[in-house]
PALOLO-514567 format. One record per residue (C-alpha): residue number from 1; x, y, z. Coordinates in nm, 3 decimals. Layout:
  nr       u       v       w
 NUM       X       Y       Z
...
//
This chain:
  nr       u       v       w
   1   0.052   1.124   3.801
   2   0.320   0.853   3.794
   3   0.416   0.802   3.432
   4   0.541   0.445   3.397
   5   0.576   0.218   3.098
   6   0.666  -0.152   3.080
   7   0.746  -0.299   2.738
   8   0.872  -0.650   2.657
   9   1.014  -0.843   2.365
  10   0.946  -1.216   2.352
  11   1.234  -1.416   2.500
  12   1.434  -1.563   2.213
  13   1.502  -1.931   2.185
  14   1.869  -2.023   2.231
  15   1.838  -2.289   1.962
  16   1.812  -2.008   1.703
  17   2.068  -1.780   1.545
  18   1.957  -1.413   1.576
  19   1.808  -1.299   1.243
  20   1.629  -0.996   1.104
  21   1.298  -1.099   1.268
  22   1.452  -1.097   1.617
  23   1.619  -0.763   1.545
  24   1.289  -0.616   1.419
  25   1.087  -0.699   1.734
  26   1.362  -0.582   1.968
  27   1.415  -0.263   1.772
  28   1.043  -0.177   1.783
  29   1.048  -0.215   2.163
  30   1.365  -0.007   2.187
  31   1.211   0.279   1.986
  32   0.901   0.266   2.204
  33   1.111   0.265   2.524
  34   1.326   0.557   2.405
  35   1.021   0.756   2.300
  36   0.845   0.703   2.633
  37   1.162   0.804   2.821
  38   1.182   1.120   2.609
  39   0.822   1.189   2.712
  40   0.915   1.172   3.081
  41   0.807   0.814   3.157
  42   0.994   0.582   3.390
  43   1.047   0.287   3.155
  44   1.118  -0.080   3.218
  45   1.223  -0.252   2.894
  46   1.274  -0.629   2.914
  47   1.429  -0.876   2.672
  48   1.599  -1.211   2.720
  49   1.634  -1.576   2.624
  50   1.427  -1.892   2.653
  51   1.673  -2.169   2.742
  52   1.476  -2.481   2.841
  53   1.300  -2.755   2.648
  54   1.353  -3.068   2.443
  55   1.500  -2.890   2.140
  56   1.782  -2.739   2.347
  57   1.845  -3.073   2.519
  58   1.866  -3.254   2.182
  59   2.087  -2.989   2.018
  60   2.325  -2.997   2.316
  61   2.349  -3.378   2.304
  62   2.424  -3.364   1.931
  63   2.695  -3.102   1.992
  64   2.847  -3.295   2.283
  65   2.783  -3.024   2.543
  66   2.544  -2.971   2.832
  67   2.223  -2.770   2.768
  68   2.355  -2.492   2.993
  69   2.686  -2.476   2.803
  70   2.489  -2.441   2.480
  71   2.274  -2.166   2.634
  72   2.575  -1.980   2.778
  73   2.739  -1.985   2.436
  74   2.436  -1.876   2.233
  75   2.307  -1.608   2.471
  76   2.621  -1.405   2.396
  77   2.514  -1.376   2.030
  78   2.193  -1.203   2.130
  79   2.361  -0.976   2.384
  80   2.631  -0.875   2.135
  81   2.376  -0.801   1.863
  82   2.161  -0.590   2.097
  83   2.468  -0.389   2.190
  84   2.554  -0.340   1.825
  85   2.194  -0.238   1.741
  86   2.204   0.018   2.025
  87   1.923  -0.149   2.223
  88   1.859   0.029   2.554
  89   1.704  -0.255   2.754
  90   1.661  -0.232   3.133
  91   1.698  -0.603   3.203
  92   1.792  -0.924   3.022
  93   1.623  -1.232   3.167
  94   1.745  -1.589   3.113
  95   1.510  -1.874   3.203
  96   1.805  -2.063   3.356
  97   1.848  -1.792   3.622
  98   1.748  -1.876   3.981
  99   1.518  -1.572   4.007
 100   1.319  -1.706   3.712
 101   1.300  -2.068   3.829
 102   1.178  -1.953   4.170
 103   0.900  -1.741   4.017
 104   0.784  -2.018   3.780
 105   0.768  -2.273   4.065
 106   0.570  -2.027   4.276
 107   0.320  -1.953   3.995
 108   0.272  -2.330   3.941
 109   0.214  -2.384   4.316
 110  -0.029  -2.096   4.337
 111  -0.244  -2.219   4.047
 112  -0.227  -2.577   4.176
 113  -0.331  -2.469   4.528
 114  -0.640  -2.310   4.387
 115  -0.741  -2.634   4.213
 116  -0.660  -2.541   3.853
 117  -0.378  -2.795   3.800
 118  -0.440  -3.170   3.814
 119  -0.251  -3.490   3.724
 120  -0.373  -3.693   3.426
 121  -0.241  -3.871   3.117
 122  -0.184  -3.724   2.776
 123  -0.196  -3.892   2.438
 124  -0.162  -3.695   2.117
 125   0.066  -3.607   1.828
 126   0.374  -3.413   1.938
 127   0.590  -3.187   1.723
 128   0.935  -3.158   1.881
 129   1.054  -2.850   1.681
 130   0.739  -2.656   1.782
 131   0.714  -2.822   2.126
 132   0.340  -2.850   2.072
 133   0.084  -3.129   2.095
 134  -0.175  -3.158   1.816
 135  -0.494  -3.359   1.785
 136  -0.541  -3.598   1.491
 137  -0.780  -3.352   1.323
 138  -0.534  -3.062   1.349
 139  -0.256  -3.244   1.159
 140  -0.201  -3.172   0.790
 141  -0.125  -3.500   0.608
 142   0.001  -3.637   0.939
 143   0.242  -3.345   0.983
 144   0.255  -3.045   1.216
 145   0.015  -2.772   1.090
 146   0.264  -2.501   1.193
 147   0.601  -2.617   1.056
 148   0.503  -2.906   0.827
 149   0.740  -3.154   0.991
 150   0.652  -3.508   1.106
 151   0.493  -3.558   1.451
 152   0.518  -3.850   1.696
 153   0.233  -4.018   1.885
 154   0.312  -3.971   2.254
 155   0.139  -4.094   2.566
 156   0.267  -3.972   2.899
 157   0.155  -3.882   3.247
 158   0.105  -3.508   3.260
 159  -0.013  -3.224   3.478
 160  -0.299  -3.031   3.320
 161  -0.404  -2.670   3.359
 162  -0.783  -2.613   3.361
 163  -0.770  -2.369   3.070
 164  -1.127  -2.462   2.965
 165  -1.253  -2.306   3.291
 166  -1.136  -1.961   3.176
 167  -1.285  -1.965   2.826
 168  -1.579  -1.733   2.901
 169  -1.370  -1.496   3.114
 170  -1.114  -1.465   2.833
 171  -1.381  -1.399   2.567
 172  -1.531  -1.131   2.792
 173  -1.190  -0.970   2.851
 174  -1.107  -0.959   2.478
 175  -1.448  -0.812   2.393
 176  -1.436  -0.551   2.670
 177  -1.077  -0.444   2.595
 178  -1.042  -0.367   2.224
 179  -0.674  -0.274   2.269
 180  -0.581  -0.603   2.437
 181  -0.491  -0.777   2.108
 182  -0.353  -0.573   1.821
 183  -0.376  -0.531   1.528
 184  -0.751  -0.589   1.495
 185  -0.718  -0.877   1.246
 186  -0.525  -1.075   1.509
 187  -0.790  -0.999   1.769
 188  -1.061  -1.155   1.551
 189  -0.842  -1.458   1.485
 190  -0.793  -1.522   1.860
 191  -1.161  -1.464   1.943
 192  -1.268  -1.718   1.682
 193  -1.018  -1.969   1.818
 194  -1.134  -1.927   2.180
 195  -1.503  -1.944   2.083
 196  -1.441  -2.283   1.920
 197  -1.370  -2.409   2.272
 198  -1.063  -2.429   2.495
 199  -0.930  -2.766   2.609
 200  -0.731  -2.817   2.928
 201  -0.361  -2.772   2.862
 202  -0.086  -3.023   2.933
 203   0.175  -2.828   3.130
 204   0.438  -3.087   3.219
 205   0.660  -3.341   3.044
 206   0.836  -3.658   3.156
 207   1.006  -3.748   2.825
 208   1.305  -3.516   2.886
 209   1.466  -3.346   3.184
 210   1.594  -3.005   3.069
 211   1.352  -2.769   3.239
 212   1.219  -2.652   3.575
 213   1.099  -2.947   3.788
 214   0.734  -2.958   3.893
 215   0.720  -2.863   4.265
 216   0.667  -3.182   4.462
 217   0.704  -3.421   4.166
 218   1.053  -3.393   4.019
 219   1.014  -3.658   3.748
 220   0.803  -3.398   3.565
 221   0.943  -3.079   3.414
 222   0.723  -2.775   3.359
 223   0.611  -2.727   2.996
 224   0.837  -2.479   2.822
 225   0.559  -2.228   2.746
 226   0.440  -2.211   3.108
 227   0.805  -2.153   3.199
 228   0.884  -1.902   2.922
 229   0.578  -1.676   2.948
 230   0.630  -1.630   3.321
 231   0.952  -1.436   3.246
 232   0.746  -1.117   3.215
 233   0.678  -1.120   3.590
 234   0.985  -1.305   3.722
 235   1.211  -1.034   3.575
 236   1.028  -0.780   3.791
 237   1.087  -0.991   4.102
 238   0.772  -1.206   4.128
 239   0.670  -1.341   4.376
 240   0.861  -1.157   4.653
 241   0.895  -0.823   4.471
 242   1.206  -0.717   4.668
 243   1.250  -0.392   4.471
 244   0.881  -0.311   4.433
 245   0.899  -0.350   4.054
 246   0.598  -0.581   4.025
 247   0.387  -0.326   4.209
 248   0.533  -0.046   4.001
 249   0.525  -0.193   3.649
 250   0.282  -0.485   3.633
 251   0.061  -0.521   3.432
 252   0.283  -0.468   3.128
 253   0.175  -0.197   2.886
 254   0.292  -0.386   2.580
 255   0.408  -0.737   2.498
 256   0.547  -0.702   2.144
 257   0.569  -1.037   1.961
 258   0.580  -1.202   1.619
 259   0.243  -1.332   1.497
 260   0.364  -1.696   1.516
 261   0.345  -1.689   1.899
 262   0.016  -1.501   1.923
 263  -0.190  -1.787   2.071
 264   0.056  -1.850   2.355
 265   0.044  -1.481   2.454
 266  -0.329  -1.419   2.411
 267  -0.479  -1.752   2.526
 268  -0.231  -1.940   2.748
 269  -0.071  -1.644   2.925
 270  -0.389  -1.452   3.015
 271  -0.558  -1.768   3.147
 272  -0.251  -1.852   3.362
 273  -0.268  -1.498   3.501
 274  -0.643  -1.519   3.565
 275  -0.592  -1.846   3.756
 276  -0.318  -1.683   3.966
 277  -0.533  -1.376   4.035
 278  -0.289  -1.144   3.856
 279  -0.383  -0.853   3.624
 280  -0.355  -0.908   3.247
 281  -0.116  -0.710   3.024
 282  -0.277  -0.408   2.861
 283  -0.173  -0.489   2.503
 284  -0.027  -0.779   2.308
 285   0.087  -0.649   1.969
 286   0.171  -0.909   1.704
 287   0.375  -0.785   1.410
 288   0.420  -0.952   1.072
 289   0.701  -1.154   0.918
 290   0.979  -1.049   0.685
 291   1.029  -1.224   0.354
 292   1.351  -1.172   0.157
 293   1.326  -1.057  -0.204
 294   0.974  -1.207  -0.204
 295   1.071  -1.546  -0.057
 296   1.020  -1.690   0.291
 297   1.337  -1.678   0.499
 298   1.484  -2.025   0.543
 299   1.820  -2.184   0.614
 300   1.782  -2.417   0.314
 301   1.734  -2.122   0.075
 302   2.036  -1.953   0.238
 303   1.847  -1.625   0.239
 304   1.836  -1.561   0.614
 305   1.923  -1.193   0.659
 306   2.201  -1.165   0.914
 307   2.171  -0.837   1.109
 308   2.542  -0.807   1.200
 309   2.637  -0.812   0.835
 310   2.374  -0.548   0.749
 311   2.496  -0.315   1.025
 312   2.859  -0.354   0.915
 313   2.765  -0.275   0.558
 314   2.510   0.006   0.596
 315   2.543   0.142   0.953
 316   2.322   0.102   1.260
 317   2.089   0.398   1.216
 318   2.020   0.325   0.851
 319   1.905  -0.026   0.946
 320   1.702   0.101   1.242
 321   1.532   0.355   1.013
 322   1.465   0.117   0.725
 323   1.308  -0.164   0.930
 324   1.052   0.064   1.093
 325   0.989   0.293   0.794
 326   0.944   0.040   0.517
 327   0.641  -0.155   0.641
 328   0.339  -0.073   0.858
 329   0.404  -0.246   1.193
 330   0.169  -0.543   1.211
 331   0.185  -0.633   0.841
 332   0.430  -0.862   0.664
 333   0.724  -0.694   0.494
 334   0.972  -0.780   0.224
 335   1.341  -0.713   0.272
 336   1.551  -0.620  -0.027
 337   1.892  -0.455  -0.049
 338   1.771  -0.229  -0.330
 339   1.484  -0.095  -0.115
 340   1.726  -0.036   0.172
 341   1.976   0.148  -0.051
 342   1.693   0.356  -0.196
 343   1.581   0.463   0.154
 344   1.939   0.550   0.255
 345   2.002   0.757  -0.057
 346   1.667   0.935  -0.080
 347   1.537   0.974   0.277
 348   1.861   0.985   0.474
 349   2.129   1.129   0.243
 350   1.917   1.352   0.014
 351   1.643   1.469   0.249
 352   1.777   1.476   0.605
 353   2.151   1.491   0.534
 354   2.108   1.759   0.272
 355   1.890   1.973   0.499
 356   2.160   1.982   0.766
 357   2.452   2.042   0.530
 358   2.274   2.314   0.326
 359   2.155   2.501   0.636
 360   2.486   2.494   0.823
 361   2.684   2.580   0.507
 362   2.468   2.889   0.450
 363   2.499   2.995   0.812
 364   2.874   2.958   0.779
 365   2.878   3.160   0.460
 366   2.637   3.439   0.556
 367   2.687   3.471   0.934
 368   3.032   3.316   0.991
 369   2.865   3.026   1.176
 370   2.698   3.235   1.449
 371   2.322   3.194   1.484
 372   2.136   3.528   1.439
 373   1.830   3.623   1.646
 374   1.503   3.595   1.449
 375   1.288   3.899   1.373
 376   0.908   3.901   1.348
 377   0.818   3.660   1.070
 378   0.564   3.658   0.787
 379   0.284   3.415   0.690
 380   0.534   3.174   0.536
 381   0.720   3.151   0.870
 382   0.398   3.109   1.067
 383   0.285   2.822   0.842
 384   0.629   2.663   0.872
 385   0.624   2.675   1.255
 386   0.264   2.548   1.267
 387   0.371   2.233   1.078
 388   0.608   2.151   1.365
 389   0.341   2.193   1.633
 390   0.105   1.964   1.439
 391   0.374   1.702   1.374
 392   0.465   1.675   1.744
 393   0.101   1.586   1.825
 394   0.077   1.343   1.533
 395   0.400   1.162   1.619
 396   0.277   1.117   1.976
 397  -0.048   0.961   1.855
 398   0.129   0.731   1.608
 399   0.376   0.612   1.872
 400   0.088   0.522   2.105
 401  -0.058   0.314   1.822
 402   0.281   0.156   1.741
 403   0.241   0.300   1.392
 404   0.616   0.355   1.358
 405   0.611   0.406   0.982
 406   0.345   0.678   1.017
 407   0.547   0.851   1.290
 408   0.850   0.853   1.060
 409   0.635   0.972   0.771
 410   0.518   1.269   0.983
 411   0.879   1.352   1.073
 412   0.986   1.330   0.708
 413   0.706   1.568   0.611
 414   0.888   1.820   0.833
 415   1.218   1.743   0.659
 416   1.048   1.807   0.322
 417   0.883   2.124   0.457
 418   1.223   2.254   0.572
 419   1.385   2.179   0.235
 420   1.093   2.353   0.060
 421   1.127   2.650   0.300
 422   1.484   2.694   0.172
 423   1.356   2.706  -0.188
 424   1.065   2.938  -0.100
 425   1.276   3.190   0.096
 426   1.584   3.171  -0.133
 427   1.851   3.278   0.123
 428   2.109   3.318  -0.157
 429   1.893   3.596  -0.308
 430   1.834   3.763   0.031
 431   2.211   3.760   0.095
 432   2.268   3.986  -0.208
 433   2.058   4.267  -0.055
 434   2.191   4.432   0.263
 435   1.840   4.563   0.339
 436   1.724   4.200   0.372
 437   1.989   4.111   0.632
 438   1.733   4.081   0.915
 439   1.506   3.863   0.702
 440   1.799   3.640   0.607
 441   1.881   3.601   0.978
 442   1.523   3.493   1.055
 443   1.525   3.237   0.773
 444   1.851   3.087   0.899
 445   1.720   3.073   1.256
 446   1.394   2.903   1.151
 447   1.575   2.645   0.941
 448   1.816   2.544   1.215
 449   1.549   2.551   1.487
 450   1.330   2.324   1.269
 451   1.627   2.090   1.226
 452   1.673   2.077   1.605
 453   1.313   1.963   1.659
 454   1.346   1.706   1.378
 455   1.657   1.567   1.551
 456   1.469   1.522   1.881
 457   1.174   1.352   1.711
 458   1.400   1.119   1.518
 459   1.615   1.032   1.824
 460   1.421   0.720   1.937
 461   1.466   0.573   1.587
 462   1.819   0.695   1.513
 463   1.989   0.792   1.840
 464   2.342   0.836   1.698
 465   2.220   1.048   1.408
 466   2.012   1.269   1.639
 467   2.311   1.319   1.872
 468   2.531   1.410   1.578
 469   2.279   1.672   1.453
 470   2.238   1.822   1.802
 471   2.616   1.838   1.848
 472   2.643   2.024   1.518
 473   2.375   2.269   1.635
 474   2.561   2.336   1.960
 475   2.290   2.164   2.170
 476   2.331   1.910   2.450
 477   2.323   1.580   2.260
 478   2.282   1.385   2.586
 479   1.947   1.548   2.657
 480   1.695   1.389   2.421
 481   1.389   1.472   2.629
 482   1.090   1.597   2.432
 483   0.925   1.748   2.740
 484   0.949   2.123   2.686
 485   1.218   2.077   2.420
 486   0.967   2.005   2.142
 487   0.841   2.367   2.154
 488   0.959   2.627   1.904
 489   1.239   2.858   2.017
 490   1.485   2.625   2.187
 491   1.792   2.733   1.989
 492   1.974   3.026   2.149
 493   2.085   3.314   1.921
 494   2.463   3.370   1.920
 495   2.521   2.991   1.933
 496   2.827   2.889   1.731
 497   2.723   2.627   1.474
 498   2.980   2.450   1.263
 499   2.942   2.337   0.904
 500   2.807   1.980   0.914
 501   2.988   1.677   0.777
 502   2.768   1.454   0.557
 503   2.533   1.253   0.782
 504   2.479   0.968   0.537
 505   2.714   0.924   0.243
 506   2.526   0.814  -0.069
 507   2.564   0.449  -0.164
 508   2.663   0.400  -0.526
 509   2.504   0.090  -0.675
 510   2.690  -0.112  -0.936
//
């Protein structure tokens, strides 16, 4: 069986500054990609930037630069942050790249050739910040229902996509494929929306020029969402597929997005694909939003959490751990420095850090840092080992469900079990009795072998920390594969294991 996995982040708008929300989505995809690789999958992990549209054109004019100069400048912020966050993406797509423009034009042509795109005129209320048209009835006090800002009445010639034609097919697809939209609450929301009736969608603009021209009618540019969503196939090489990546990886296994762009991904995108005769992605997973100390993040409140600053202050792996441990993926979460510090001190310094330093210090003290071979164990040992076998299965299930916090919870139950095993076996008491030397050796082996498995399970979330633990244990820290390495007995007796340095120094709060 060919094990392949294709995961995508949304493409981020170059008119934004990267914030905690962008980091959160990208991090979730990175953890998923790393986990699947560790499980022996060939993984394609895509991220990138959305660089067309009226907002970019306006911002560039205001700043006295061309839209492409603005995009070239801003894209570096995302690329630098992903490097800093240790994001292991396969490809970074920009919608200004030729490969993308070519694919978008081809998709447009294909849908037009089959009669699903026609020329008409559009008149409705347009919100420039959201780049969305609204009907009179959808407005709230004359303002955009999404962002609350004023809208303008626009009438322009436009190409339309016959989205209404695919209403029944989309309803049927959602109902037949319960995993297509996750979590379930979002699925119900989309179904209700589609059942209210789909209108044909305006997919071109003439009021600005920064975009991909409509094939055969260059005074129109292709609507930014038709352009942006197509990135998921153009990055693979659609339509020509020179490297066979479309054949290999499409349909995507998971589009991971924020809930604010759910409709575009679960109504527009699947109907475009249906019209083009292309398979639909297997899952669109919409996660929640982060508030900050209970308040919505906004520039005016000056409470936008800047990821670079967080990493500089607390370290990469602490941030990676906190964001996916604190909140069930799919629900809204609240960011606070006190919650982050609490997680670092209790989970990372006390639980995991302490386990490694206690175990290696005792090995150093009782066996001069050389790992003894284990003897036949007792019921306590058997129960301890069984916990690891169960956790490996649980973590696998949670990762398939994108329940990252539950996966981490299962791993931390192992950390607690190992710390409790130290208390239950009391190595310091065994060390006083020469007759218990063999038993002491077994206890030390079990502790360090348990720590090795914990390091491998934690690696997708905290790659640097895992590598550091494996280095300490004398293992190959480059090999993070779980295939065959998640079984008990991987540590070789006689391995030299040094006394560990603290993994996570405690943070003293004022």
